[in-house]
N, C-alpha and C positions, 0 to 999 in steps of 0.2 A: 554765266560767263563762259563756261566750257563749251557750250553749244554755239557760241559766237566766235570761238577761236578761229582766226584766219579770215574773218570777215573784214574786208579792206576798210569799211566804214568805221571800224573801231581800232584801226592800226596804231593810233597813238594813245590808246586807253591806258591809264594808270590808276589803280585803286589803292588809296592809302587808308588803312583802318587804324585810327588813333584811339588810345585809351585801352580800357579793359576789353579784351576780345576773348570770347568763350573758346575753350579748347576745341569744341566741335567745329568751330569756324576755321581755326588753324588746321585741324585735321582735314577738313573739306578742301582747303586751299592746296594742301599736299596731295590729297587723293585725286584731285582733278588737274594736277600739274599746272596750277595757276600762279605759282610763285614768281614767274617772270614778269607779271604785271600787277600783282597784288602784294603789297607790303603791310606788315603789322608792326606798329610802333606803340608799344604799351606804356612807355614812360614819356609822355609828351605833356609838358606843363600846360595848364589851361589857357594862359594868355597866348602861347604859341599855337595851340589848337584853334583858338578863335581866329588868329591871323591866317592860318592855313585854310580855315573854313571860308572866310571872306574871299580868299584868293582862289578857291576851287572853282571849277567849271560847273560842278553839280555836287550834291550831297546825298548820302545814303542814310536813311533813318530805318533802323531795324528794331522791331518790337518783338520780343521773344514770345513763343507759344506757351503761355502760362494761363492758368485760370484767372479770369478778370482782365485779360489783356485789352479788351475793348475800352476799359476805363483808364488805361495808362496814357498819361501825358507828362513826359519828363521835361525838365528845364531845357534839355537839348532841343526839343521841338521848337520852343520859343526862340532860342538862339539861332536855329536854322531859319526860321521865318525872318528874323531881324537881319540876317546876313544878305538877303536879297538874291540868294543863289537858288536855282531850281532844286527841288527835293524829290528824290525817288524813295518812297516809303514802302517797306515790306512789313506787313502786320495786318491787324483786323481792318479791312476796308470800310467797315461800318462803325469803327470805333471813334473815340474822342480825338485821338491824334489825327486821324483821317479828316475829321471835321475841321480841325484847326488848319491843316494844310489846304483844304478846299476853300474855306471861307477867307483865308488870307491870300489865296492865289499862289502860295509858295510851291505847291507840287501835288503829287498824287500818291495815294497809298494803294498797294496791291496786296491781296490776300496771300498768305503763305501758300506756296504751291502754284500760284498763277504765273508759271514760267512764260507763257505766251505774252501776258500783259507786261511783265518786267522786260522781256526781250524787246517787245515793240516800243516801249518807252525809252529804253537805252538807245535804240536805233533812231528814234525821233530826236533825242538829245544830240546824238552824233551828227545827224543830218543838219540840225540847226547850227552846230559849230562849223561844220564843213561848208555850209552855204553862207555863213556870215549873218545868220538870223537865229541866234541862240534862243532856246526856250527860256522865257523869263521866270524869275522867282517872284516873290512878293514885292510889290512896290512899297516905297516908304509909307505912302498913305494907307495901303491895305494892311501893312504890318503893324501900324500904330496901335490898333486895339489889342494887339497881342504882346505889346512890350511889357517888360517887367514893371515899369513905372505905372502903366495903366492897370495891370493885373493887381498890383499892390494897392492902388487906390480903390479898386473894386472890393478887394478883401477888407480894407479899412472901413468902407461903407457898410459891409455886411456885419462886421464886428461891432461897429457903432450902433446899428439897429438892434443887434442881439443884446448889447449892453443896455440900451435904452429900454428894451422890452423887459429885462430882468430888473433894472433899477426903478422903473416906473410902470409896474404891472397894471 
């Protein structure tokens, strides 16, 4: 974001970070003097966060650099897919969350440190807004397989098969 400061294509950019935000992120916002367009709102009720998510132009999905990050798929990923908004992900580009974003058409995941990729994607999003052809998120049809209802049905089938295997060896 700091490298794009002053780029007229991002003149109206506002980033709202809702929920728990790591201290290192708040420190980076201060260190790079980004407070003029990055806000941190840690006490946002879930229903308000969902409403703001659906009303956003794009969503940021960040997956921390931790061991096993490739396997992290939080409930937020599915909420983002269901929102229909385009998602810019930062985390393991070969991980499970990246696969969900790709298969649903919701967005793209960029590896930590891929500043050029993130910068290019932000500019593509901005160009879409400016020209009236915004980058799409997941369609209702492509998001369907990733809905909570569908995922719970799949889990129920797995549990039923496991129960049957144990009950009827």
